[in-house]
TORKOL-4160 file (C-alpha; in steps of 0.2 Angstrom, whole numbers, padded with zeros to 4 digits, m for minus):
373
<pt num="1" X="0034" Y="m0160" Z="0030"/>
<pt num="2" X="0049" Y="m0154" Z="0021"/>
<pt num="3" X="0049" Y="m0137" Z="0012"/>
<pt num="4" X="0061" Y="m0130" Z="m0002"/>
<pt num="5" X="0065" Y="m0112" Z="m0007"/>
<pt num="6" X="0066" Y="m0108" Z="m0025"/>
<pt num="7" X="0072" Y="m0092" Z="m0033"/>
<pt num="8" X="0059" Y="m0087" Z="m0046"/>
<pt num="9" X="0063" Y="m0076" Z="m0061"/>
<pt num="10" X="0052" Y="m0064" Z="m0071"/>
<pt num="11" X="0045" Y="m0077" Z="m0083"/>
<pt num="12" X="0039" Y="m0086" Z="m0067"/>
<pt num="13" X="0032" Y="m0070" Z="m0059"/>
<pt num="14" X="0022" Y="m0067" Z="m0075"/>
<pt num="15" X="0014" Y="m0084" Z="m0075"/>
<pt num="16" X="0012" Y="m0086" Z="m0056"/>
<pt num="17" X="m0006" Y="m0079" Z="m0055"/>
<pt num="18" X="m0016" Y="m0094" Z="m0051"/>
<pt num="19" X="m0004" Y="m0101" Z="m0038"/>
<pt num="20" X="m0002" Y="m0083" Z="m0030"/>
<pt num="21" X="m0020" Y="m0081" Z="m0029"/>
<pt num="22" X="m0023" Y="m0098" Z="m0021"/>
<pt num="23" X="m0009" Y="m0095" Z="m0008"/>
<pt num="24" X="m0015" Y="m0077" Z="m0004"/>
<pt num="25" X="m0032" Y="m0085" Z="0001"/>
<pt num="26" X="m0023" Y="m0096" Z="0014"/>
<pt num="27" X="m0012" Y="m0082" Z="0021"/>
<pt num="28" X="m0014" Y="m0067" Z="0032"/>
<pt num="29" X="m0006" Y="m0055" Z="0019"/>
<pt num="30" X="m0016" Y="m0040" Z="0012"/>
<pt num="31" X="m0028" Y="m0046" Z="m0002"/>
<pt num="32" X="m0025" Y="m0029" Z="m0012"/>
<pt num="33" X="m0007" Y="m0023" Z="m0010"/>
<pt num="34" X="0001" Y="m0041" Z="m0009"/>
<pt num="35" X="m0010" Y="m0048" Z="m0023"/>
<pt num="36" X="m0002" Y="m0054" Z="m0039"/>
<pt num="37" X="m0011" Y="m0040" Z="m0049"/>
<pt num="38" X="m0003" Y="m0026" Z="m0039"/>
<pt num="39" X="0014" Y="m0034" Z="m0037"/>
<pt num="40" X="0017" Y="m0039" Z="m0055"/>
<pt num="41" X="0010" Y="m0022" Z="m0061"/>
<pt num="42" X="0022" Y="m0013" Z="m0050"/>
<pt num="43" X="0037" Y="m0023" Z="m0055"/>
<pt num="44" X="0033" Y="m0022" Z="m0073"/>
<pt num="45" X="0031" Y="m0003" Z="m0072"/>
<pt num="46" X="0047" Y="0002" Z="m0062"/>
<pt num="47" X="0060" Y="m0012" Z="m0062"/>
<pt num="48" X="0069" Y="m0006" Z="m0077"/>
<pt num="49" X="0066" Y="0012" Z="m0073"/>
<pt num="50" X="0075" Y="0010" Z="m0056"/>
<pt num="51" X="0087" Y="m0004" Z="m0062"/>
<pt num="52" X="0081" Y="m0017" Z="m0049"/>
<pt num="53" X="0086" Y="m0035" Z="m0047"/>
<pt num="54" X="0072" Y="m0047" Z="m0044"/>
<pt num="55" X="0073" Y="m0058" Z="m0029"/>
<pt num="56" X="0056" Y="m0067" Z="m0029"/>
<pt num="57" X="0057" Y="m0082" Z="m0017"/>
<pt num="58" X="0044" Y="m0096" Z="m0018"/>
<pt num="59" X="0043" Y="m0109" Z="m0004"/>
<pt num="60" X="0036" Y="m0126" Z="m0010"/>
<pt num="61" X="0030" Y="m0141" Z="0000"/>
<pt num="62" X="0035" Y="m0159" Z="m0004"/>
<pt num="63" X="0019" Y="m0160" Z="m0015"/>
<pt num="64" X="0026" Y="m0145" Z="m0025"/>
<pt num="65" X="0012" Y="m0134" Z="m0018"/>
<pt num="66" X="0017" Y="m0115" Z="m0016"/>
<pt num="67" X="0016" Y="m0111" Z="0003"/>
<pt num="68" X="0026" Y="m0095" Z="0004"/>
<pt num="69" X="0032" Y="m0080" Z="m0006"/>
<pt num="70" X="0044" Y="m0067" Z="m0002"/>
<pt num="71" X="0042" Y="m0054" Z="m0016"/>
<pt num="72" X="0058" Y="m0045" Z="m0014"/>
<pt num="73" X="0071" Y="m0036" Z="m0025"/>
<pt num="74" X="0089" Y="m0030" Z="m0023"/>
<pt num="75" X="0096" Y="m0013" Z="m0026"/>
<pt num="76" X="0114" Y="m0009" Z="m0024"/>
<pt num="77" X="0121" Y="0009" Z="m0021"/>
<pt num="78" X="0139" Y="0015" Z="m0020"/>
<pt num="79" X="0146" Y="0026" Z="m0007"/>
<pt num="80" X="0157" Y="0041" Z="m0012"/>
<pt num="81" X="0172" Y="0030" Z="m0009"/>
<pt num="82" X="0166" Y="0015" Z="m0019"/>
<pt num="83" X="0159" Y="0004" Z="m0006"/>
<pt num="84" X="0143" Y="m0005" Z="m0012"/>
<pt num="85" X="0128" Y="m0006" Z="0000"/>
<pt num="86" X="0116" Y="m0020" Z="m0005"/>
<pt num="87" X="0098" Y="m0017" Z="0000"/>
<pt num="88" X="0083" Y="m0028" Z="0000"/>
<pt num="89" X="0066" Y="m0021" Z="m0003"/>
<pt num="90" X="0049" Y="m0028" Z="m0004"/>
<pt num="91" X="0041" Y="m0026" Z="m0021"/>
<pt num="92" X="0029" Y="m0011" Z="m0021"/>
<pt num="93" X="0039" Y="0003" Z="m0013"/>
<pt num="94" X="0055" Y="0011" Z="m0018"/>
<pt num="95" X="0061" Y="0019" Z="m0002"/>
<pt num="96" X="0074" Y="0032" Z="m0006"/>
<pt num="97" X="0075" Y="0026" Z="m0024"/>
<pt num="98" X="0062" Y="0036" Z="m0033"/>
<pt num="99" X="0043" Y="0040" Z="m0034"/>
<pt num="100" X="0031" Y="0026" Z="m0037"/>
<pt num="101" X="0014" Y="0022" Z="m0031"/>
<pt num="102" X="0012" Y="0019" Z="m0012"/>
<pt num="103" X="0010" Y="0001" Z="m0007"/>
<pt num="104" X="0003" Y="m0002" Z="0011"/>
<pt num="105" X="0001" Y="m0017" Z="0022"/>
<pt num="106" X="0018" Y="m0023" Z="0015"/>
<pt num="107" X="0024" Y="m0041" Z="0020"/>
<pt num="108" X="0027" Y="m0058" Z="0015"/>
<pt num="109" X="0014" Y="m0071" Z="0010"/>
<pt num="110" X="0014" Y="m0087" Z="0020"/>
<pt num="111" X="0001" Y="m0101" Z="0021"/>
<pt num="112" X="m0005" Y="m0099" Z="0039"/>
<pt num="113" X="m0004" Y="m0117" Z="0042"/>
<pt num="114" X="0015" Y="m0117" Z="0040"/>
<pt num="115" X="0020" Y="m0100" Z="0046"/>
<pt num="116" X="0035" Y="m0106" Z="0057"/>
<pt num="117" X="0043" Y="m0119" Z="0045"/>
<pt num="118" X="0041" Y="m0108" Z="0030"/>
<pt num="119" X="0048" Y="m0093" Z="0038"/>
<pt num="120" X="0063" Y="m0103" Z="0044"/>
<pt num="121" X="0066" Y="m0109" Z="0027"/>
<pt num="122" X="0065" Y="m0091" Z="0020"/>
<pt num="123" X="0077" Y="m0084" Z="0033"/>
<pt num="124" X="0089" Y="m0099" Z="0030"/>
<pt num="125" X="0090" Y="m0094" Z="0012"/>
<pt num="126" X="0092" Y="m0076" Z="0015"/>
<pt num="127" X="0106" Y="m0079" Z="0028"/>
<pt num="128" X="0116" Y="m0087" Z="0014"/>
<pt num="129" X="0112" Y="m0073" Z="0002"/>
<pt num="130" X="0123" Y="m0057" Z="0001"/>
<pt num="131" X="0114" Y="m0042" Z="0007"/>
<pt num="132" X="0118" Y="m0028" Z="0020"/>
<pt num="133" X="0100" Y="m0022" Z="0025"/>
<pt num="134" X="0082" Y="m0024" Z="0021"/>
<pt num="135" X="0069" Y="m0010" Z="0020"/>
<pt num="136" X="0051" Y="m0015" Z="0024"/>
<pt num="137" X="0041" Y="0001" Z="0020"/>
<pt num="138" X="0023" Y="0004" Z="0026"/>
<pt num="139" X="0022" Y="m0013" Z="0035"/>
<pt num="140" X="0008" Y="m0018" Z="0046"/>
<pt num="141" X="0011" Y="m0024" Z="0064"/>
<pt num="142" X="0005" Y="m0041" Z="0058"/>
<pt num="143" X="0018" Y="m0041" Z="0044"/>
<pt num="144" X="0032" Y="m0037" Z="0056"/>
<pt num="145" X="0027" Y="m0049" Z="0069"/>
<pt num="146" X="0029" Y="m0063" Z="0056"/>
<pt num="147" X="0046" Y="m0057" Z="0049"/>
<pt num="148" X="0056" Y="m0050" Z="0064"/>
<pt num="149" X="0057" Y="m0065" Z="0075"/>
<pt num="150" X="0064" Y="m0076" Z="0061"/>
<pt num="151" X="0077" Y="m0062" Z="0056"/>
<pt num="152" X="0082" Y="m0059" Z="0073"/>
<pt num="153" X="0085" Y="m0077" Z="0078"/>
<pt num="154" X="0095" Y="m0082" Z="0063"/>
<pt num="155" X="0105" Y="m0066" Z="0059"/>
<pt num="156" X="0106" Y="m0055" Z="0074"/>
<pt num="157" X="0098" Y="m0040" Z="0064"/>
<pt num="158" X="0097" Y="m0023" Z="0071"/>
<pt num="159" X="0080" Y="m0014" Z="0069"/>
<pt num="160" X="0078" Y="0004" Z="0065"/>
<pt num="161" X="0061" Y="0013" Z="0063"/>
<pt num="162" X="0063" Y="0026" Z="0049"/>
<pt num="163" X="0045" Y="0033" Z="0049"/>
<pt num="164" X="0027" Y="0029" Z="0055"/>
<pt num="165" X="0011" Y="0034" Z="0046"/>
<pt num="166" X="m0007" Y="0033" Z="0052"/>
<pt num="167" X="m0022" Y="0026" Z="0043"/>
<pt num="168" X="m0040" Y="0024" Z="0047"/>
<pt num="169" X="m0051" Y="0008" Z="0044"/>
<pt num="170" X="m0070" Y="0011" Z="0046"/>
<pt num="171" X="m0079" Y="m0006" Z="0051"/>
<pt num="172" X="m0095" Y="m0007" Z="0042"/>
<pt num="173" X="m0104" Y="m0021" Z="0051"/>
<pt num="174" X="m0112" Y="m0011" Z="0065"/>
<pt num="175" X="m0125" Y="m0003" Z="0054"/>
<pt num="176" X="m0125" Y="0013" Z="0044"/>
<pt num="177" X="m0136" Y="0023" Z="0055"/>
<pt num="178" X="m0127" Y="0019" Z="0071"/>
<pt num="179" X="m0111" Y="0024" Z="0062"/>
<pt num="180" X="m0119" Y="0041" Z="0057"/>
<pt num="181" X="m0124" Y="0044" Z="0075"/>
<pt num="182" X="m0106" Y="0042" Z="0081"/>
<pt num="183" X="m0099" Y="0055" Z="0069"/>
<pt num="184" X="m0096" Y="0073" Z="0075"/>
<pt num="185" X="m0110" Y="0085" Z="0070"/>
<pt num="186" X="m0099" Y="0094" Z="0057"/>
<pt num="187" X="m0093" Y="0078" Z="0049"/>
<pt num="188" X="m0111" Y="0071" Z="0048"/>
<pt num="189" X="m0117" Y="0087" Z="0040"/>
<pt num="190" X="m0104" Y="0086" Z="0027"/>
<pt num="191" X="m0105" Y="0068" Z="0024"/>
<pt num="192" X="m0123" Y="0065" Z="0024"/>
<pt num="193" X="m0135" Y="0079" Z="0028"/>
<pt num="194" X="m0129" Y="0090" Z="0014"/>
<pt num="195" X="m0135" Y="0077" Z="0002"/>
<pt num="196" X="m0151" Y="0086" Z="0002"/>
<pt num="197" X="m0143" Y="0102" Z="m0005"/>
<pt num="198" X="m0133" Y="0092" Z="m0017"/>
<pt num="199" X="m0147" Y="0082" Z="m0024"/>
<pt num="200" X="m0160" Y="0096" Z="m0025"/>
<pt num="201" X="m0151" Y="0112" Z="m0028"/>
<pt num="202" X="m0138" Y="0106" Z="m0041"/>
<pt num="203" X="m0147" Y="0089" Z="m0047"/>
<pt num="204" X="m0132" Y="0080" Z="m0040"/>
<pt num="205" X="m0130" Y="0061" Z="m0041"/>
<pt num="206" X="m0118" Y="0047" Z="m0036"/>
<pt num="207" X="m0114" Y="0036" Z="m0051"/>
<pt num="208" X="m0102" Y="0022" Z="m0055"/>
<pt num="209" X="m0088" Y="0025" Z="m0068"/>
<pt num="210" X="m0083" Y="0010" Z="m0079"/>
<pt num="211" X="m0069" Y="0016" Z="m0090"/>
<pt num="212" X="m0052" Y="0017" Z="m0081"/>
<pt num="213" X="m0042" Y="0027" Z="m0093"/>
<pt num="214" X="m0055" Y="0042" Z="m0094"/>
<pt num="215" X="m0057" Y="0040" Z="m0075"/>
<pt num="216" X="m0038" Y="0043" Z="m0072"/>
<pt num="217" X="m0038" Y="0057" Z="m0084"/>
<pt num="218" X="m0052" Y="0066" Z="m0074"/>
<pt num="219" X="m0043" Y="0062" Z="m0057"/>
<pt num="220" X="m0027" Y="0069" Z="m0063"/>
<pt num="221" X="m0036" Y="0085" Z="m0069"/>
<pt num="222" X="m0044" Y="0088" Z="m0052"/>
<pt num="223" X="m0027" Y="0086" Z="m0044"/>
<pt num="224" X="m0019" Y="0098" Z="m0057"/>
<pt num="225" X="m0031" Y="0111" Z="m0053"/>
<pt num="226" X="m0030" Y="0109" Z="m0034"/>
<pt num="227" X="m0012" Y="0105" Z="m0031"/>
<pt num="228" X="m0003" Y="0111" Z="m0046"/>
<pt num="229" X="0002" Y="0094" Z="m0052"/>
<pt num="230" X="m0007" Y="0078" Z="m0057"/>
<pt num="231" X="m0011" Y="0064" Z="m0045"/>
<pt num="232" X="m0002" Y="0051" Z="m0056"/>
<pt num="233" X="0013" Y="0053" Z="m0067"/>
<pt num="234" X="0014" Y="0043" Z="m0083"/>
<pt num="235" X="0022" Y="0028" Z="m0075"/>
<pt num="236" X="0009" Y="0028" Z="m0061"/>
<pt num="237" X="m0005" Y="0029" Z="m0074"/>
<pt num="238" X="0003" Y="0015" Z="m0083"/>
<pt num="239" X="0004" Y="0005" Z="m0067"/>
<pt num="240" X="m0015" Y="0008" Z="m0063"/>
<pt num="241" X="m0021" Y="0004" Z="m0080"/>
<pt num="242" X="m0011" Y="m0013" Z="m0079"/>
<pt num="243" X="m0017" Y="m0016" Z="m0061"/>
<pt num="244" X="m0035" Y="m0013" Z="m0065"/>
<pt num="245" X="m0034" Y="m0024" Z="m0081"/>
<pt num="246" X="m0028" Y="m0039" Z="m0070"/>
<pt num="247" X="m0040" Y="m0038" Z="m0056"/>
<pt num="248" X="m0044" Y="m0056" Z="m0051"/>
<pt num="249" X="m0055" Y="m0067" Z="m0041"/>
<pt num="250" X="m0061" Y="m0057" Z="m0025"/>
<pt num="251" X="m0056" Y="m0040" Z="m0033"/>
<pt num="252" X="m0067" Y="m0027" Z="m0040"/>
<pt num="253" X="m0064" Y="m0009" Z="m0046"/>
<pt num="254" X="m0076" Y="0003" Z="m0037"/>
<pt num="255" X="m0073" Y="0019" Z="m0047"/>
<pt num="256" X="m0087" Y="0032" Z="m0045"/>
<pt num="257" X="m0091" Y="0050" Z="m0048"/>
<pt num="258" X="m0102" Y="0064" Z="m0041"/>
<pt num="259" X="m0111" Y="0073" Z="m0055"/>
<pt num="260" X="m0120" Y="0090" Z="m0054"/>
<pt num="261" X="m0132" Y="0094" Z="m0068"/>
<pt num="262" X="m0122" Y="0081" Z="m0078"/>
<pt num="263" X="m0105" Y="0089" Z="m0074"/>
<pt num="264" X="m0092" Y="0078" Z="m0065"/>
<pt num="265" X="m0087" Y="0087" Z="m0049"/>
<pt num="266" X="m0079" Y="0073" Z="m0039"/>
<pt num="267" X="m0071" Y="0056" Z="m0043"/>
<pt num="268" X="m0067" Y="0042" Z="m0030"/>
<pt num="269" X="m0054" Y="0028" Z="m0034"/>
<pt num="270" X="m0059" Y="0013" Z="m0023"/>
<pt num="271" X="m0055" Y="m0005" Z="m0025"/>
<pt num="272" X="m0063" Y="m0020" Z="m0016"/>
<pt num="273" X="m0051" Y="m0034" Z="m0012"/>
<pt num="274" X="m0058" Y="m0048" Z="m0001"/>
<pt num="275" X="m0070" Y="m0041" Z="0012"/>
<pt num="276" X="m0063" Y="m0024" Z="0012"/>
<pt num="277" X="m0065" Y="m0008" Z="0001"/>
<pt num="278" X="m0049" Y="0002" Z="m0001"/>
<pt num="279" X="m0049" Y="0021" Z="m0004"/>
<pt num="280" X="m0034" Y="0024" Z="m0015"/>
<pt num="281" X="m0037" Y="0042" Z="m0021"/>
<pt num="282" X="m0050" Y="0056" Z="m0023"/>
<pt num="283" X="m0051" Y="0072" Z="m0033"/>
<pt num="284" X="m0064" Y="0085" Z="m0033"/>
<pt num="285" X="m0068" Y="0103" Z="m0037"/>
<pt num="286" X="m0063" Y="0113" Z="m0021"/>
<pt num="287" X="m0074" Y="0128" Z="m0022"/>
<pt num="288" X="m0089" Y="0121" Z="m0031"/>
<pt num="289" X="m0103" Y="0126" Z="m0019"/>
<pt num="290" X="m0102" Y="0136" Z="m0003"/>
<pt num="291" X="m0112" Y="0123" Z="0007"/>
<pt num="292" X="m0104" Y="0107" Z="0000"/>
<pt num="293" X="m0088" Y="0099" Z="0004"/>
<pt num="294" X="m0087" Y="0087" Z="m0011"/>
<pt num="295" X="m0073" Y="0076" Z="m0005"/>
<pt num="296" X="m0082" Y="0072" Z="0012"/>
<pt num="297" X="m0099" Y="0071" Z="0003"/>
<pt num="298" X="m0092" Y="0058" Z="m0009"/>
<pt num="299" X="m0084" Y="0047" Z="0004"/>
<pt num="300" X="m0101" Y="0047" Z="0013"/>
<pt num="301" X="m0109" Y="0040" Z="m0002"/>
<pt num="302" X="m0095" Y="0027" Z="m0004"/>
<pt num="303" X="m0095" Y="0022" Z="0014"/>
<pt num="304" X="m0114" Y="0020" Z="0014"/>
<pt num="305" X="m0112" Y="0008" Z="m0001"/>
<pt num="306" X="m0099" Y="m0002" Z="0009"/>
<pt num="307" X="m0111" Y="m0003" Z="0024"/>
<pt num="308" X="m0125" Y="m0010" Z="0012"/>
<pt num="309" X="m0114" Y="m0023" Z="0004"/>
<pt num="310" X="m0115" Y="m0040" Z="0014"/>
<pt num="311" X="m0098" Y="m0045" Z="0007"/>
<pt num="312" X="m0089" Y="m0030" Z="0015"/>
<pt num="313" X="m0083" Y="m0028" Z="0033"/>
<pt num="314" X="m0072" Y="m0013" Z="0032"/>
<pt num="315" X="m0069" Y="0003" Z="0022"/>
<pt num="316" X="m0050" Y="0007" Z="0022"/>
<pt num="317" X="m0045" Y="0025" Z="0021"/>
<pt num="318" X="m0027" Y="0020" Z="0021"/>
<pt num="319" X="m0012" Y="0031" Z="0026"/>
<pt num="320" X="m0010" Y="0050" Z="0022"/>
<pt num="321" X="m0017" Y="0066" Z="0028"/>
<pt num="322" X="m0027" Y="0079" Z="0019"/>
<pt num="323" X="m0022" Y="0096" Z="0013"/>
<pt num="324" X="m0024" Y="0105" Z="0029"/>
<pt num="325" X="m0029" Y="0092" Z="0043"/>
<pt num="326" X="m0030" Y="0073" Z="0046"/>
<pt num="327" X="m0048" Y="0072" Z="0040"/>
<pt num="328" X="m0048" Y="0053" Z="0041"/>
<pt num="329" X="m0049" Y="0053" Z="0060"/>
<pt num="330" X="m0066" Y="0061" Z="0059"/>
<pt num="331" X="m0074" Y="0045" Z="0051"/>
<pt num="332" X="m0075" Y="0035" Z="0068"/>
<pt num="333" X="m0064" Y="0021" Z="0062"/>
<pt num="334" X="m0050" Y="0011" Z="0069"/>
<pt num="335" X="m0032" Y="0018" Z="0069"/>
<pt num="336" X="m0019" Y="0008" Z="0058"/>
<pt num="337" X="m0001" Y="0012" Z="0060"/>
<pt num="338" X="0011" Y="0009" Z="0045"/>
<pt num="339" X="0029" Y="0007" Z="0050"/>
<pt num="340" X="0044" Y="0009" Z="0039"/>
<pt num="341" X="0058" Y="m0002" Z="0046"/>
<pt num="342" X="0076" Y="m0005" Z="0042"/>
<pt num="343" X="0084" Y="m0021" Z="0046"/>
<pt num="344" X="0103" Y="m0019" Z="0047"/>
<pt num="345" X="0114" Y="m0034" Z="0044"/>
<pt num="346" X="0131" Y="m0027" Z="0040"/>
<pt num="347" X="0142" Y="m0024" Z="0055"/>
<pt num="348" X="0149" Y="m0008" Z="0046"/>
<pt num="349" X="0132" Y="m0001" Z="0044"/>
<pt num="350" X="0127" Y="m0005" Z="0062"/>
<pt num="351" X="0143" Y="0004" Z="0068"/>
<pt num="352" X="0138" Y="0019" Z="0057"/>
<pt num="353" X="0120" Y="0020" Z="0063"/>
<pt num="354" X="0127" Y="0018" Z="0081"/>
<pt num="355" X="0139" Y="0032" Z="0078"/>
<pt num="356" X="0126" Y="0044" Z="0071"/>
<pt num="357" X="0117" Y="0044" Z="0088"/>
<pt num="358" X="0133" Y="0050" Z="0096"/>
<pt num="359" X="0139" Y="0063" Z="0084"/>
<pt num="360" X="0135" Y="0082" Z="0083"/>
<pt num="361" X="0120" Y="0086" Z="0072"/>
<pt num="362" X="0132" Y="0094" Z="0059"/>
<pt num="363" X="0141" Y="0078" Z="0056"/>
<pt num="364" X="0126" Y="0067" Z="0055"/>
<pt num="365" X="0122" Y="0072" Z="0037"/>
<pt num="366" X="0140" Y="0068" Z="0032"/>
<pt num="367" X="0138" Y="0051" Z="0039"/>
<pt num="368" X="0122" Y="0049" Z="0029"/>
<pt num="369" X="0129" Y="0055" Z="0013"/>
<pt num="370" X="0144" Y="0043" Z="0015"/>
<pt num="371" X="0134" Y="0027" Z="0018"/>
<pt num="372" X="0119" Y="0033" Z="0008"/>
<pt num="373" X="0108" Y="0031" Z="0023"/>
């Protein structure tokens, strides 16, 4: 079977939903972050703001069926002496370019039946394209295992790990009661046992929220009160409204609130994609009641709902820590490591990175500034 790589443009991107959704179903790519709804909404929100050049590559078989996608963009930066560094990024993150929403489980989208030939075609195309390094931020091990062998074999890429973040995925197939029993005593108290206080003393209830705009306003207000700044800036709000309006087959917004005597005291931003529920954000009153930890209590309700849904096999708490501790580790889930990797192609940059390791610390920052590393 023969395959062809085509460079697609913004008009193609906007009209690609049906083919993208079908390909995603036959791939191992993440059904939320690598979905058309997420990717096109991110691009629409930040591409002009950050002056990005789209490099969306589609791989087609001889029957003109889409069997692979590399959702990339190019950003060029100039060093102080005028040398231009051309960096490839995966759509969804803007590493060292500016604040955007965080996209996790980043990778390429490849029909699992044709992974090797599709990756070979993609890397042949990238080998003939002018770029100095590629940034893959918050990638999963599966994503890197697909990408790295192809890059290394064809281009002799140097690999640099820039950061790692830890996430937690709670499997929900073993039964809710068994999961509760595995929790630590204090976590079980906060996530489940204190429901009696919440429901009886303050007439508390766990309720769905249907309207995205007012939900995001409430979430921002909670973050403003707790952290001194909103959860989402105006660009991120625009992104989330666009994304939620585009949810497709197999995707479902699970916005919810805790109310006490009719007052909203906590909100939880979850989205189901495929057979997993993703916890994207949360906001709550920090000092509402001396016996209640509203954030943990709300997660307890949401995780129970996931256990009770036959279409769900995991509740994903994603990467990131809490205000004071890595609270996600207490929910008896599986560890997920997200890695930000820099694949260096340019011989000059390889020398620069190698030199950094040998230089005194006071000179490293000078090298970083010169090459915009």
